[in-house]
C-alpha positions in Angstrom: 60.7 -49.5 -27.8 61.9 -52.0 -30.4 60.0 -52.0 -33.7 58.6 -55.5 -33.2 56.8 -54.1 -30.1 55.6 -51.1 -32.1 54.3 -53.4 -34.8 52.5 -55.6 -32.2 50.9 -52.5 -30.7 49.7 -51.6 -34.2 48.2 -55.0 -34.5 46.5 -54.7 -31.1 45.0 -51.3 -32.0 43.7 -52.7 -35.3 42.0 -55.5 -33.4 40.4 -53.0 -31.1 38.6 -51.3 -34.0 34.9 -52.1 -34.6 34.7 -55.1 -36.9 33.3 -53.0 -39.8 36.5 -50.9 -39.8 38.9 -53.9 -39.8 40.0 -53.6 -43.4 43.3 -54.1 -45.1 44.0 -50.3 -45.3 43.4 -49.9 -41.6 45.7 -52.8 -40.7 48.6 -51.4 -42.7 47.9 -47.8 -41.6 48.1 -49.0 -38.0 51.2 -51.2 -38.2 53.2 -48.8 -40.4 51.9 -45.7 -38.5 53.1 -47.3 -35.3 56.6 -47.4 -36.8 56.8 -44.2 -38.9 58.2 -41.9 -36.2 61.4 -44.0 -36.3 62.0 -42.8 -39.8 64.4 -40.4 -38.1 66.9 -43.3 -38.6 67.4 -41.8 -42.1 69.4 -38.9 -40.6 72.3 -41.4 -40.3 72.7 -41.0 -44.1 72.5 -37.2 -44.1 75.8 -35.5 -45.3 78.0 -34.5 -42.4 76.1 -36.5 -39.9 77.5 -39.1 -37.5 76.5 -41.4 -34.6 76.5 -38.5 -32.2 74.1 -36.5 -34.3 71.8 -39.6 -34.5 71.5 -40.2 -30.8 70.9 -36.5 -30.1 68.1 -36.3 -32.7 66.6 -39.7 -32.4 63.2 -39.4 -30.8 63.4 -35.7 -31.5 61.2 -33.9 -34.0 59.5 -37.1 -35.4 58.6 -38.0 -31.8 56.7 -34.9 -31.1 52.9 -34.7 -31.4 53.1 -31.7 -33.8 55.4 -33.5 -36.3 54.1 -37.1 -35.8 50.6 -36.3 -36.9 51.6 -35.2 -40.5 53.7 -38.4 -40.7 50.6 -40.5 -39.7 48.6 -38.5 -42.2 51.1 -39.3 -45.0 51.0 -43.0 -44.0 47.2 -43.0 -44.2 47.2 -41.3 -47.6 49.8 -43.7 -49.1 47.9 -46.7 -47.8 44.6 -45.3 -49.2 46.3 -45.0 -52.6 47.8 -48.5 -52.5 44.3 -50.0 -51.7 42.7 -47.7 -54.3 40.7 -45.7 -51.8 40.2 -42.0 -52.1 43.4 -40.3 -50.8 41.3 -38.5 -48.2 39.5 -41.6 -47.0 38.9 -40.9 -43.3 39.6 -44.5 -42.0 43.1 -44.8 -43.3 44.0 -41.3 -42.3 42.5 -41.5 -38.8 44.2 -44.8 -38.1 47.6 -43.7 -39.4 47.6 -40.5 -37.3 46.4 -42.2 -34.1 49.0 -45.0 -34.7 51.8 -42.4 -34.8 50.7 -41.0 -31.5 50.7 -44.5 -30.0 54.3 -44.8 -31.1 55.2 -41.7 -29.1 53.3 -42.9 -26.0 55.0 -46.3 -26.2 58.5 -44.8 -26.5 57.8 -42.6 -23.6 57.5 -45.6 -21.3 61.3 -46.5 -21.3 64.3 -44.5 -20.1 65.6 -43.2 -23.5 63.2 -40.3 -23.5 61.1 -38.4 -26.1 60.3 -34.7 -27.1 56.5 -34.8 -27.3 56.0 -31.0 -27.0 58.7 -29.8 -29.4 59.0 -27.1 -30.7 57.2 -25.4 -27.8 59.1 -27.1 -25.0 62.4 -28.6 -26.0 63.0 -30.8 -23.0 63.2 -34.6 -22.6 60.4 -36.6 -21.0 61.0 -40.0 -19.5 58.6 -42.8 -18.5 61.3 -44.9 -16.9 58.9 -47.8 -16.6 59.2 -50.5 -19.3 62.2 -52.3 -20.7 62.9 -51.4 -24.3 62.2 -55.0 -25.4 59.6 -56.1 -22.9 58.8 -59.9 -23.1 55.5 -59.6 -21.3 54.2 -57.3 -24.1 55.3 -59.8 -26.7 53.6 -62.7 -24.8 50.3 -60.8 -24.7 50.3 -59.5 -28.3 52.0 -62.1 -30.4 49.0 -64.5 -30.1 46.8 -61.5 -31.2 49.1 -61.1 -34.3 48.8 -64.9 -35.0 45.0 -64.6 -34.9 45.0 -61.5 -37.1 47.3 -62.5 -40.0 45.9 -65.1 -42.5 48.9 -66.5 -44.3 50.6 -69.5 -42.8 54.1 -68.1 -43.2 53.1 -65.0 -41.3 51.6 -67.0 -38.4 54.8 -69.2 -38.3 57.0 -66.1 -38.3 55.3 -64.6 -35.3 55.5 -67.9 -33.4 59.2 -68.2 -34.1 59.8 -64.6 -33.0 58.0 -65.2 -29.7 59.8 -68.5 -29.1 63.2 -66.9 -29.9 62.7 -64.2 -27.3 62.1 -66.6 -24.4 65.0 -68.9 -25.5 67.2 -65.8 -25.5 66.1 -64.9 -21.9 67.5 -68.2 -20.7 70.9 -67.4 -22.1 71.2 -64.0 -20.5 73.7 -64.4 -17.6 72.6 -63.4 -14.2 68.8 -63.3 -14.7 66.8 -64.9 -11.9 66.3 -68.5 -13.1 63.3 -69.4 -10.9 61.5 -66.2 -12.1 62.3 -66.9 -15.7 60.9 -70.4 -15.3 57.7 -68.9 -13.8 57.5 -66.3 -16.5 58.0 -68.9 -19.3 55.3 -71.2 -17.8 52.8 -68.4 -17.3 53.5 -67.1 -20.8 52.9 -70.5 -22.4 49.6 -70.8 -20.5 48.5 -67.3 -21.7 49.4 -68.0 -25.3 47.6 -71.3 -25.3 44.5 -69.7 -23.7 44.3 -66.9 -26.3 44.9 -69.2 -29.3 42.5 -71.8 -28.1 39.7 -69.4 -27.3 40.4 -67.1 -30.2 39.6 -64.1 -27.9 42.1 -61.5 -28.8 40.8 -59.1 -26.1 42.5 -61.3 -23.5 45.9 -60.5 -25.0 45.1 -56.8 -25.5 43.9 -56.5 -21.9 47.0 -58.4 -20.6 49.2 -55.9 -22.5 47.4 -52.9 -21.0 47.6 -54.4 -17.5 51.3 -55.1 -18.0 52.0 -51.5 -18.8 50.0 -50.3 -15.8 51.8 -52.7 -13.4 55.2 -51.4 -14.7 54.2 -47.8 -14.4 53.1 -48.3 -10.8 56.2 -50.4 -9.9 58.5 -47.8 -11.5 57.1 -45.0 -9.3 57.6 -47.2 -6.2 61.2 -48.2 -7.1 62.2 -44.6 -7.6 60.6 -43.6 -4.4 62.5 -46.3 -2.5 65.8 -45.2 -4.0 65.1 -41.5 -3.2 64.1 -42.4 0.4 67.2 -44.5 0.9 69.4 -41.6 -0.3 67.6 -39.1 1.8 68.0 -41.3 4.9 71.8 -41.1 4.4 71.6 -37.4 5.1 74.5 -36.5 2.9 76.0 -33.0 3.5 75.4 -30.2 1.0 74.1 -32.5 -1.7 71.3 -31.8 -4.0 69.1 -34.3 -5.8 69.1 -33.8 -9.6 67.5 -36.9 -11.2 66.4 -40.5 -10.5 66.1 -43.0 -13.3 64.6 -46.5 -13.3 64.6 -49.5 -15.6 63.1 -52.9 -14.9 64.6 -56.3 -15.5 63.2 -57.9 -18.7 59.8 -59.3 -17.9 60.2 -58.6 -14.2 58.3 -55.7 -12.5 59.8 -56.7 -9.1 63.5 -56.0 -10.0 64.7 -52.5 -11.0 68.0 -50.8 -11.8 68.1 -47.1 -10.8 70.7 -44.3 -11.2 70.4 -41.4 -8.8 72.3 -38.2 -9.8 73.2 -35.6 -7.3 75.6 -32.6 -7.0 77.8 -31.0 -4.4 80.4 -28.2 -4.5 83.0 -30.3 -6.3 81.3 -33.2 -8.1 78.3 -34.5 -9.9 77.7 -37.9 -8.2 75.9 -40.7 -10.0 75.0 -43.8 -7.8 73.7 -47.1 -9.1 71.2 -49.0 -7.0 69.3 -52.3 -7.5 65.8 -52.5 -6.1 63.6 -55.5 -5.3 59.9 -54.5 -4.6 59.3 -58.0 -3.0 62.6 -59.2 -1.6 61.0 -62.2 0.0 60.2 -63.4 -3.5 63.3 -62.2 -5.3 66.1 -61.1 -3.0 67.6 -57.8 -4.0 71.1 -59.4 -4.3 69.9 -61.6 -7.1 67.7 -59.1 -8.8 70.0 -57.8 -11.5 73.2 -60.0 -11.2 73.8 -59.6 -14.9 74.1 -55.8 -14.5 77.3 -55.9 -12.5 79.4 -56.7 -15.5 82.2 -54.1 -15.8 81.7 -51.2 -18.2 84.0 -48.5 -19.3 83.3 -45.9 -16.6 85.5 -45.9 -13.5 83.1 -46.8 -10.7 84.0 -46.8 -7.0 82.3 -48.7 -4.2 79.2 -47.0 -2.9 79.3 -46.1 0.8 75.6 -45.6 1.3 74.0 -48.2 3.6 72.0 -50.8 1.7 68.7 -52.3 2.9 66.8 -55.5 2.1 65.0 -53.6 -0.7 67.7 -51.2 -2.0 71.2 -52.4 -2.7 73.7 -49.6 -3.5 76.2 -51.0 -6.0 78.7 -48.3 -7.1 79.1 -44.7 -7.9 80.8 -42.4 -10.4 82.1 -38.9 -9.7 82.4 -36.3 -12.4 84.5 -33.2 -11.4 82.6 -30.0 -11.9 85.9 -28.4 -13.0 86.4 -31.0 -15.7 82.8 -30.7 -16.8 83.0 -27.0 -17.0 86.3 -27.1 -19.0 84.9 -29.5 -21.5 81.7 -27.5 -21.8 83.6 -24.3 -22.7 86.2 -25.9 -25.0 84.6 -28.9 -26.8 81.7 -28.3 -29.1 81.1 -32.1 -29.5 80.8 -32.4 -25.7 78.2 -29.5 -25.7 76.4 -31.4 -28.4 76.6 -34.6 -26.4 74.9 -32.9 -23.4 71.7 -32.6 -25.6 71.3 -36.3 -24.9 73.2 -37.6 -21.9 71.3 -38.0 -18.7 73.8 -39.8 -16.4 77.2 -38.8 -17.8 80.7 -40.1 -17.1 84.0 -38.8 -18.5 87.3 -40.6 -18.8 90.6 -38.8 -19.7 92.7 -40.3 -22.5 96.4 -40.1 -21.9 99.5 -40.3 -24.1 103.1 -39.8 -22.9 101.8 -38.5 -19.6 99.5 -35.9 -21.2 95.8 -35.8 -21.6 95.0 -35.8 -25.3 91.3 -36.3 -25.2 88.3 -37.8 -23.4 85.8 -40.5 -23.7 82.3 -39.7 -22.4 79.2 -41.8 -22.2 75.9 -42.3 -20.5 75.9 -44.6 -17.5 72.4 -45.9 -18.3 73.9 -47.7 -21.3 77.5 -48.5 -20.1 77.7 -52.2 -20.6 80.9 -54.0 -21.4 84.4 -52.7 -22.3 83.8 -52.1 -26.0 82.4 -48.7 -27.1 78.6 -48.7 -27.1 76.1 -46.6 -29.0 76.2 -43.9 -26.2 80.0 -43.6 -25.9 82.0 -40.9 -27.8 85.4 -39.3 -27.9 86.1 -35.6 -27.5 89.1 -33.2 -27.6 89.5 -29.6 -26.8 90.0 -28.9 -30.5 86.7 -30.4 -31.8 85.2 -28.7 -34.8 81.4 -28.6 -35.2 79.2 -27.3 -38.1 76.1 -25.4 -37.1 74.4 -25.3 -33.8 75.3 -27.5 -30.9 72.2 -26.8 -28.9 68.8 -28.2 -29.8 67.2 -29.6 -26.7 67.3 -28.6 -23.0 70.1 -30.8 -21.7 68.8 -33.6 -19.4 71.5 -32.7 -16.9 69.8 -29.4 -16.3 66.9 -30.8 -14.5 64.5 -28.4 -12.7 63.4 -29.0 -9.2 66.7 -29.9 -7.7 66.5 -29.8 -3.9 69.0 -29.5 -1.2 68.9 -31.7 1.9 69.3 -30.1 5.3 72.8 -30.3 6.7 73.2 -33.3 9.0 74.0 -32.7 12.7 76.0 -35.9 12.9 
């Protein structure tokens, strides 16, 4: 999640503490502790590191329970020292450590992934349920922050941040306008209710219910996509992975990638899903998501339904994947992160001189994004290129029975 959301979760946790424990040191231990695992951003400045190293290791060691707890402990000790409490004061230390765990749980909820069980199990875990900047969480928790802070400039700042988010939503092309209007109206009513009554539990409860709704909707969306794919009865194809990401502030509309394999290709298919198509038709669910990216997508031939609309697909040759895997150390490093990969050859004078590879989950627009990288057969890497179990090596792949048609 974004760091504003992490901070708001920290404020919410602070407000949930018994009143006698709501002290300055617990406030700062909660808000800072809810952000401290993202200190892995510092690796960008390590000698020899680059953007590829960052995305591979972001949400790595600092997002594991074993390493996050000492980070939370350090936050608690520093906060205790700042507020002239004994370094071992239990309140600041407990809050700091629990806040660091809350950060991991919050990051689990979106599709980027975390490594909570490192170093014992070095695989990615995905919640696939909440958009990385979720407006409904901001709506529920910003009023709690306004009630919590005392200085006028701080209250004003939180109000501006919340207003700015909803203004931005109106300018995102393709979002369902009637739904955004409904969302804005409901959000304004909830904010006024919390601020007028002064009951922060309304906001905290709303945030928890929001997460539960998205978790349930995510499971339903992935189930619909998987069922639609299975209904097609594709020959000799095995299911490897299914992702899901909701539209911002909208648990009805979902974007899903389903990754399969056959003898020649890894096939990634994009689907849009509407859980209630009578309210929001699937064709209008994620209209903004059809903007062209860098990957070469072909029309998807799977039959769509009133709930699942198949948009496009990308085919990655097993031969090309294997060749890059054996010859490019940067590509092997990239596989530590990528979940839904695509690869594009780069040509010069009729010859392939390199490749661009990226993750289809984040392929938006023609310009290179944070998950797009270039590779050659002559890449040079220092040290190990394997840290995590590659997401593309998912266990539990299953083969469908051969169709008789």
